[in-house]
Backbone as ProteinMPNN parsed JSONL, in Angstrom:
{"seq_chain_A": "MMPPRSYLDLLYAPPFRAPTRDATESERQFFQKNPTVAGYAAPDGSVVLNPWRSWKPGERQSVVANEQARLLMRSGRVPQPSFRLTPQQTQSFSGYGPPLAQRQTVAARTLAGDPSVGRTTPQQQSYADRLRGETEPESMLMQFLRAFATPRR", "coords_chain_A": {"N_chain_A": [[94.733, 103.172, 114.078], [93.866, 99.899, 113.152], [94.768, 97.005, 115.023], [97.066, 94.551, 113.761], [96.468, 91.084, 112.844], [98.48, 89.394, 113.899], [101.877, 90.181, 114.627], [103.743, 88.547, 113.436], [102.26, 87.567, 111.328], [102.284, 89.79, 109.697], [104.839, 89.747, 108.689], [105.124, 87.218, 107.481], [102.79, 86.412, 106.147], [101.536, 86.277, 102.897], [100.846, 89.081, 100.74], [97.425, 89.947, 100.122], [96.04, 89.017, 97.117], [93.987, 89.239, 94.338], [93.094, 87.576, 91.402], [92.893, 89.083, 88.136], [90.567, 88.786, 85.615], [89.323, 88.147, 82.258], [86.12, 89.298, 81.153], [83.209, 87.244, 81.19], [80.84, 86.13, 78.673], [78.209, 86.827, 79.543], [78.858, 88.706, 81.481], [80.108, 90.607, 79.891], [77.909, 91.492, 78.431], [76.425, 92.623, 80.515], [78.167, 94.733, 81.319], [78.167, 96.198, 78.948], [75.574, 97.128, 78.875], [75.639, 98.654, 81.146], [77.503, 101.03, 81.246], [78.685, 102.734, 83.118], [79.62, 101.227, 85.166], [82.644, 100.237, 86.328], [84.018, 97.935, 87.051], [83.958, 94.744, 88.795], [83.825, 92.735, 91.797], [84.029, 89.524, 91.38], [82.016, 86.559, 92.015], [83.661, 84.317, 91.89], [86.0, 85.042, 93.047], [87.672, 86.71, 91.648], [88.783, 89.719, 89.978], [86.942, 91.595, 87.717], [87.071, 93.596, 84.935], [85.466, 96.258, 83.159], [85.178, 95.684, 79.826], [84.467, 97.491, 77.872], [85.164, 99.972, 78.553], [86.912, 103.078, 78.414], [89.966, 103.843, 79.697], [91.199, 106.224, 82.004], [94.415, 107.635, 82.875], [95.755, 105.836, 85.563], [93.249, 105.121, 86.503], [92.403, 102.468, 86.017], [94.045, 100.943, 87.769], [93.104, 101.913, 90.171], [90.459, 100.987, 90.187], [90.919, 98.217, 90.214], [92.177, 98.021, 92.725], [90.047, 98.81, 94.366], [88.149, 96.729, 93.889], [89.648, 94.498, 94.664], [89.86, 95.043, 97.379], [87.213, 94.666, 98.159], [86.968, 91.912, 97.716], [88.871, 91.017, 99.544], [87.633, 91.744, 101.972], [85.458, 90.013, 101.853], [86.754, 87.605, 102.135], [87.31, 86.921, 104.759], [89.718, 87.351, 105.918], [90.186, 89.757, 107.095], [88.489, 91.623, 109.681], [85.015, 92.508, 109.335], [83.99, 95.79, 108.251], [83.075, 98.092, 110.767], [82.648, 100.691, 111.262], [80.981, 103.914, 111.536], [78.893, 105.532, 109.127], [79.102, 108.74, 107.547], [76.58, 111.349, 107.547], [76.33, 112.299, 104.885], [77.468, 110.166, 103.409], [75.691, 108.122, 104.083], [73.41, 109.015, 102.776], [74.381, 109.124, 100.11], [75.044, 106.435, 99.548], [72.813, 104.91, 100.003], [71.366, 103.272, 98.289], [72.927, 101.04, 97.944], [72.529, 98.604, 99.107], [72.371, 96.632, 102.168], [73.457, 98.021, 105.414], [76.084, 96.927, 105.933], [77.088, 96.404, 103.353], [77.177, 99.02, 102.409], [79.131, 100.109, 104.115], [81.308, 98.536, 103.321], [81.587, 99.428, 100.704], [82.332, 102.119, 101.145], [84.758, 101.686, 102.502], [86.319, 100.269, 100.556], [86.374, 102.127, 98.465], [87.619, 104.247, 99.744], [90.167, 103.174, 100.193], [90.947, 102.955, 97.516], [91.156, 105.572, 96.801], [88.99, 106.973, 95.828], [87.089, 109.779, 95.253], [84.347, 109.867, 95.643], [83.465, 109.038, 98.124], [83.454, 111.17, 99.78], [84.153, 113.22, 102.639], [86.136, 111.426, 104.867], [85.995, 109.583, 107.966], [88.194, 109.327, 110.855], [88.102, 106.643, 111.722], [87.206, 105.285, 109.45], [89.324, 105.794, 107.699], [91.352, 104.494, 109.076], [90.497, 101.84, 108.904], [90.646, 101.49, 106.112], [93.393, 101.776, 105.849], [94.181, 99.454, 107.122], [93.221, 97.55, 105.309], [94.884, 98.236, 103.163], [97.328, 97.511, 104.248], [97.092, 94.767, 104.143], [97.158, 94.245, 101.465], [99.371, 95.374, 100.26], [102.709, 94.644, 100.228], [104.819, 96.296, 101.15], [103.53, 98.021, 102.874], [102.72, 96.24, 104.83], [105.145, 95.479, 105.994], [105.958, 97.982, 106.917], [103.987, 98.464, 108.847], [104.695, 96.538, 110.711], [107.272, 97.421, 111.44], [106.662, 99.969, 112.495], [105.176, 99.207, 114.706], [107.057, 98.263, 116.47], [108.867, 100.243, 116.65], [110.614, 102.692, 118.455], [110.781, 106.012, 119.558], [113.883, 107.703, 119.434], [116.013, 109.602, 121.501]], "CA_chain_A": [[94.938, 102.065, 113.164], [93.466, 98.616, 113.727], [95.935, 96.136, 115.21], [97.098, 93.406, 112.853], [96.144, 89.798, 113.47], [99.671, 89.203, 114.718], [102.989, 90.807, 113.93], [104.367, 87.544, 112.566], [101.473, 87.543, 110.098], [102.717, 90.889, 108.841], [106.089, 89.383, 108.036], [105.096, 85.962, 106.74], [101.597, 86.226, 105.318], [101.671, 86.975, 101.61], [99.8, 90.076, 100.548], [96.213, 89.454, 99.47], [95.945, 89.34, 95.694], [92.916, 88.588, 93.595], [93.413, 87.617, 89.97], [92.025, 89.823, 87.224], [90.278, 87.944, 84.452], [88.446, 88.708, 81.237], [84.69, 89.14, 81.397], [82.482, 86.212, 80.458], [79.87, 86.72, 77.739], [77.12, 87.484, 80.28], [79.433, 89.896, 82.116], [80.301, 91.593, 78.825], [76.588, 92.057, 78.154], [76.094, 93.493, 81.648], [78.973, 95.943, 81.239], [77.753, 96.977, 77.791], [74.32, 97.79, 79.265], [75.922, 99.494, 82.305], [78.842, 101.549, 80.968], [79.267, 103.46, 84.255], [80.225, 100.251, 86.077], [84.023, 100.048, 85.864], [84.459, 96.575, 87.317], [83.308, 94.171, 89.972], [84.444, 91.619, 92.501], [83.224, 88.381, 90.949], [81.83, 85.497, 93.009], [84.746, 83.328, 91.827], [87.176, 85.584, 93.724], [88.529, 87.467, 90.739], [88.366, 91.065, 89.588], [86.557, 91.672, 86.315], [86.993, 94.988, 84.507], [84.575, 96.536, 82.041], [85.968, 95.701, 78.583], [84.003, 98.56, 76.999], [85.538, 101.249, 79.169], [88.164, 103.761, 78.089], [90.558, 104.126, 81.009], [92.062, 107.381, 82.218], [95.625, 107.197, 83.586], [95.593, 105.507, 86.976], [91.891, 104.684, 86.844], [92.335, 101.002, 86.025], [94.653, 100.467, 89.011], [92.202, 102.3, 91.255], [89.32, 100.062, 90.166], [91.427, 96.916, 90.674], [92.366, 98.135, 94.182], [88.702, 98.835, 94.959], [87.522, 95.401, 93.826], [90.442, 93.594, 95.512], [89.475, 95.32, 98.764], [85.924, 94.0, 98.377], [87.236, 90.476, 97.83], [89.569, 90.819, 100.817], [86.632, 91.78, 103.043], [84.656, 88.775, 101.752], [87.59, 86.423, 102.386], [87.42, 86.618, 106.181], [91.088, 87.631, 106.368], [90.072, 90.955, 107.939], [87.133, 91.769, 110.211], [84.136, 93.365, 108.541], [84.0, 97.167, 108.745], [81.995, 98.395, 111.715], [82.608, 102.145, 111.462], [79.75, 104.618, 111.173], [78.932, 106.364, 107.929], [78.704, 110.134, 107.741], [75.247, 111.574, 106.952], [76.46, 112.397, 103.424], [77.689, 108.814, 102.892], [74.435, 107.389, 104.241], [72.553, 109.458, 101.687], [74.97, 108.763, 98.811], [75.15, 104.995, 99.337], [71.608, 104.243, 100.512], [70.92, 102.272, 97.324], [73.971, 100.033, 97.774], [72.233, 97.413, 99.882], [72.319, 96.78, 103.625], [74.535, 98.849, 105.973], [77.408, 96.334, 105.756], [77.497, 96.648, 101.96], [77.508, 100.437, 102.315], [80.436, 100.296, 104.769], [82.324, 97.922, 102.457], [81.779, 100.343, 99.58], [83.114, 103.258, 101.627], [86.119, 101.212, 102.799], [87.02, 99.952, 99.309], [86.604, 103.368, 97.722], [88.619, 105.02, 100.477], [91.45, 102.56, 99.854], [91.268, 103.228, 96.112], [91.293, 107.007, 96.579], [87.819, 107.445, 95.099], [86.529, 110.938, 95.955], [82.892, 109.762, 95.836], [83.134, 108.767, 99.527], [83.392, 112.424, 100.517], [85.085, 113.328, 103.778], [86.151, 110.187, 105.649], [86.263, 109.712, 109.396], [89.44, 108.641, 111.229], [87.864, 105.201, 111.785], [87.15, 104.8, 108.069], [90.683, 105.823, 107.161], [92.096, 103.441, 109.765], [90.099, 100.562, 108.31], [91.227, 101.443, 104.765], [94.823, 101.524, 106.04], [94.31, 98.017, 107.437], [93.088, 96.849, 104.028], [96.108, 98.504, 102.399], [98.38, 96.7, 104.853], [96.903, 93.376, 103.731], [97.306, 94.107, 100.018], [100.649, 95.902, 99.8], [103.747, 94.104, 101.104], [105.589, 97.359, 101.799], [102.724, 98.515, 103.986], [102.736, 95.232, 105.887], [106.428, 95.602, 106.674], [105.972, 99.25, 107.643], [103.171, 98.287, 110.053], [105.51, 95.774, 111.657], [108.338, 98.278, 111.939], [106.075, 101.001, 113.346], [104.709, 98.599, 115.947], [108.189, 98.038, 117.364], [109.748, 101.406, 116.636], [110.522, 103.61, 119.604], [111.537, 107.223, 119.249], [115.181, 107.843, 120.125], [116.32, 111.011, 121.806]], "C_chain_A": [[94.544, 100.77, 113.869], [94.699, 97.752, 113.928], [95.906, 94.985, 114.212], [96.736, 92.133, 113.598], [97.284, 89.377, 114.38], [100.828, 89.805, 113.926], [103.748, 89.808, 113.058], [103.6, 87.42, 111.259], [101.925, 88.64, 109.148], [103.987, 90.552, 108.08], [105.948, 88.2, 107.1], [103.869, 85.747, 105.867], [101.802, 86.948, 103.991], [100.58, 88.026, 101.492], [98.608, 89.459, 99.821], [96.219, 89.939, 98.028], [94.804, 88.556, 95.089], [93.282, 88.665, 92.115], [92.422, 88.503, 89.218], [91.81, 88.936, 86.01], [89.385, 88.688, 83.471], [87.0, 88.423, 81.599], [84.129, 87.982, 80.581], [81.485, 86.899, 79.517], [78.74, 87.433, 78.484], [77.624, 88.742, 80.998], [79.67, 90.999, 81.084], [78.984, 92.273, 78.479], [76.169, 93.022, 79.264], [76.854, 94.812, 81.545], [78.556, 96.825, 80.055], [76.468, 97.746, 78.106], [74.529, 98.784, 80.399], [77.315, 100.102, 82.17], [79.475, 102.314, 82.14], [79.888, 102.515, 85.278], [81.613, 99.91, 85.543], [84.52, 98.627, 86.043], [83.685, 96.015, 88.486], [84.106, 93.015, 90.526], [83.569, 90.396, 92.247], [83.104, 87.327, 92.052], [82.939, 84.446, 93.007], [86.045, 83.842, 92.457], [88.122, 86.346, 92.821], [87.933, 88.845, 90.474], [88.084, 91.053, 88.091], [86.374, 93.146, 85.968], [86.102, 95.118, 83.28], [85.391, 96.631, 80.754], [85.586, 96.825, 77.633], [84.482, 99.93, 77.46], [86.861, 101.773, 78.619], [88.737, 104.253, 79.412], [91.389, 105.394, 80.982], [93.308, 106.892, 82.939], [95.353, 106.975, 85.079], [94.237, 104.952, 87.364], [91.782, 103.168, 86.935], [92.883, 100.432, 87.336], [93.77, 100.78, 90.206], [91.013, 101.349, 91.329], [89.755, 98.676, 90.64], [91.611, 96.942, 92.197], [91.03, 98.106, 94.903], [88.115, 97.431, 95.008], [88.323, 94.371, 94.628], [90.092, 93.8, 96.976], [88.145, 94.648, 99.091], [86.118, 92.485, 98.559], [87.961, 90.148, 99.128], [88.572, 90.81, 101.969], [85.761, 90.536, 103.03], [85.43, 87.545, 102.206], [87.63, 86.004, 103.854], [88.808, 86.886, 106.739], [91.158, 88.879, 107.249], [88.661, 90.996, 108.509], [86.306, 92.681, 109.31], [84.164, 94.786, 109.104], [82.802, 97.423, 109.659], [81.883, 99.886, 111.991], [81.242, 102.703, 111.06], [79.966, 105.394, 109.875], [78.576, 107.801, 108.304], [77.296, 110.302, 107.164], [75.294, 111.651, 105.426], [76.637, 111.014, 102.802], [76.412, 107.984, 102.989], [73.486, 107.739, 103.108], [73.086, 108.968, 100.334], [74.905, 107.275, 98.512], [73.928, 104.219, 99.811], [71.099, 103.151, 99.567], [71.893, 101.122, 97.114], [73.74, 98.788, 98.615], [72.223, 97.696, 101.369], [73.51, 97.59, 104.149], [75.934, 98.252, 105.807], [77.92, 96.574, 104.343], [77.889, 98.112, 101.76], [78.878, 100.712, 102.951], [81.56, 99.687, 103.935], [82.617, 98.817, 101.257], [82.639, 101.526, 99.993], [84.561, 102.839, 101.879], [86.908, 100.98, 101.515], [87.329, 101.214, 98.514], [87.616, 104.269, 98.42], [90.012, 104.491, 100.163], [91.894, 102.957, 98.447], [91.432, 104.719, 95.814], [90.145, 107.61, 95.795], [87.177, 108.602, 95.866], [85.03, 110.848, 96.22], [82.504, 109.467, 97.283], [83.0, 110.051, 100.325], [84.425, 112.439, 101.627], [84.987, 112.054, 104.607], [86.439, 110.486, 107.112], [87.601, 109.039, 109.711], [89.264, 107.115, 111.278], [87.81, 104.589, 110.383], [88.545, 104.753, 107.462], [91.534, 104.729, 107.791], [91.763, 102.076, 109.171], [90.689, 100.423, 106.903], [92.73, 101.196, 104.847], [95.072, 100.055, 106.361], [94.19, 97.197, 106.154], [94.351, 97.02, 103.199], [97.258, 97.654, 102.939], [98.281, 95.238, 104.484], [97.17, 93.166, 102.248], [98.648, 94.58, 99.486], [101.762, 95.431, 100.726], [104.564, 95.174, 101.807], [104.831, 97.882, 103.009], [102.742, 97.534, 105.141], [104.031, 95.343, 106.683], [106.483, 96.897, 107.486], [105.116, 99.166, 108.903], [103.981, 97.556, 111.116], [106.576, 96.673, 112.275], [107.798, 99.372, 112.857], [105.644, 100.44, 114.69], [105.837, 98.44, 116.958], [109.152, 99.212, 117.428], [109.528, 102.246, 117.898], [111.325, 104.848, 119.259], [112.82, 107.3, 120.073], [115.449, 109.313, 120.355], [117.793, 111.18, 122.005]], "O_chain_A": [[94.855, 100.575, 115.044], [95.596, 97.762, 113.085], [94.832, 94.499, 113.857], [96.701, 92.107, 114.828], [97.047, 89.035, 115.538], [100.76, 89.921, 112.703], [104.333, 90.192, 112.046], [104.194, 87.197, 110.204], [101.948, 88.445, 107.933], [104.189, 91.017, 106.958], [106.574, 88.168, 106.041], [103.923, 84.956, 104.924], [102.201, 88.113, 103.975], [99.508, 87.88, 102.079], [98.772, 88.555, 99.003], [96.384, 91.129, 97.761], [94.676, 87.351, 95.307], [93.729, 89.707, 91.636], [91.267, 88.648, 89.618], [92.764, 88.401, 85.444], [88.779, 89.709, 83.798], [86.694, 87.434, 82.265], [84.52, 87.766, 79.434], [81.316, 88.117, 79.571], [78.351, 88.535, 78.095], [76.896, 89.729, 81.108], [79.459, 92.179, 81.367], [78.942, 93.483, 78.259], [75.63, 94.096, 78.997], [76.262, 95.885, 81.668], [78.588, 98.052, 80.15], [76.293, 98.88, 77.659], [73.696, 99.667, 80.605], [78.222, 99.723, 82.911], [80.689, 102.519, 82.147], [80.611, 102.963, 86.168], [81.749, 99.364, 84.448], [85.356, 98.16, 85.27], [82.865, 96.702, 89.096], [84.932, 92.405, 89.847], [82.496, 90.256, 92.834], [83.975, 87.215, 92.914], [83.14, 83.757, 94.007], [87.07, 83.163, 92.409], [89.265, 86.603, 93.2], [86.752, 89.095, 90.713], [88.888, 90.561, 87.299], [85.615, 93.858, 86.626], [86.002, 94.198, 82.468], [86.201, 97.544, 80.598], [86.314, 97.089, 76.676], [84.217, 100.936, 76.803], [87.802, 101.012, 78.39], [88.081, 104.984, 80.154], [92.18, 105.616, 80.065], [93.27, 105.831, 83.562], [94.789, 107.835, 85.756], [94.088, 104.373, 88.44], [91.132, 102.646, 87.841], [92.272, 99.553, 87.942], [93.696, 99.993, 91.149], [90.607, 100.949, 92.42], [89.028, 98.028, 91.394], [91.239, 95.988, 92.88], [90.894, 97.452, 95.937], [87.636, 96.992, 96.053], [87.736, 93.461, 95.213], [90.033, 92.836, 97.739], [87.974, 94.117, 100.188], [85.513, 91.868, 99.435], [87.695, 89.116, 99.745], [88.657, 89.956, 102.852], [85.365, 90.051, 104.089], [84.831, 86.552, 102.618], [87.949, 84.855, 104.16], [89.044, 86.665, 107.927], [92.08, 89.033, 108.049], [87.732, 90.468, 107.898], [86.854, 93.528, 108.606], [84.342, 94.968, 110.308], [81.675, 97.025, 109.364], [81.112, 100.303, 112.855], [80.466, 102.063, 110.351], [81.071, 105.846, 109.574], [77.839, 108.04, 109.261], [76.863, 109.471, 106.366], [74.406, 111.131, 104.749], [76.025, 110.717, 101.777], [76.092, 107.227, 102.072], [72.832, 106.862, 102.544], [72.324, 108.458, 99.512], [74.73, 106.883, 97.359], [73.998, 103.005, 100.001], [70.461, 102.2, 100.018], [71.708, 100.314, 96.205], [74.662, 97.997, 98.814], [72.085, 98.843, 101.793], [74.469, 97.821, 103.413], [76.885, 98.995, 105.563], [79.088, 96.919, 104.166], [78.828, 98.408, 101.022], [79.686, 101.456, 102.396], [82.647, 100.258, 103.849], [83.769, 98.946, 100.843], [83.571, 101.898, 99.28], [85.488, 103.56, 101.51], [88.042, 101.443, 101.393], [88.418, 101.353, 97.956], [88.383, 104.973, 97.762], [90.931, 105.266, 99.898], [93.065, 103.258, 98.216], [91.804, 105.09, 94.702], [90.309, 108.652, 95.161], [86.764, 108.424, 97.012], [84.49, 111.677, 96.954], [81.338, 109.623, 97.646], [82.481, 110.028, 101.441], [85.444, 111.752, 101.556], [83.895, 111.645, 105.003], [87.044, 111.504, 107.45], [88.092, 108.252, 108.901], [90.18, 106.378, 110.914], [88.32, 103.489, 110.166], [88.904, 103.787, 106.79], [92.348, 104.105, 107.11], [92.653, 101.252, 108.962], [91.18, 99.353, 106.542], [93.286, 100.486, 104.009], [96.066, 99.48, 105.918], [94.961, 96.263, 105.934], [94.837, 96.061, 102.6], [98.068, 97.139, 102.168], [99.288, 94.529, 104.506], [97.386, 92.035, 101.812], [99.027, 94.222, 98.371], [101.762, 95.786, 101.905], [104.967, 94.981, 102.954], [105.427, 98.154, 104.051], [102.774, 97.94, 106.303], [104.01, 95.306, 107.913], [106.992, 96.91, 108.606], [105.481, 99.74, 109.929], [103.947, 97.924, 112.29], [106.759, 96.681, 113.492], [108.406, 99.672, 113.885], [105.736, 101.128, 115.707], [105.602, 98.478, 118.165], [110.134, 99.181, 118.17], [108.398, 102.468, 118.332], [112.429, 104.746, 118.725], [112.824, 106.995, 121.265], [115.148, 110.157, 119.511], [118.257, 112.289, 122.27]]}, "name": "protein", "num_of_chains": 1, "seq": "MMPPRSYLDLLYAPPFRAPTRDATESERQFFQKNPTVAGYAAPDGSVVLNPWRSWKPGERQSVVANEQARLLMRSGRVPQPSFRLTPQQTQSFSGYGPPLAQRQTVAARTLAGDPSVGRTTPQQQSYADRLRGETEPESMLMQFLRAFATPRR"}
């Protein structure tokens, strides 16, 4: 697991949250033309979901988590992912832009529980856990407690 910025940050920093907003007219047109796109991390720092999509149980929350993770990585609050991709991931995400964009996709999808990333490496899972610790207050507290916990015999 990646070390936190500082343990006091884990206690006092609020969890990262990005607002979810309705799609603008141009975004609605994009989503209508691209029905497989569930949502995106908008340049204004908000999450925009596809208004034309029928959501399965839990899918909406997964997409919000994915897009919030992307915004968190853009914010500078966490270091950019530097892990290696597996050969399968390299092949699957080759059209997703430069290597950093591919790593961000793998990290965000790993956090969201998206099976499209395939088998993840320990480094990828560790990075996704770091993102989770920045977005979920319970996780932040648990990281703090684990850092100072010592096994008792």
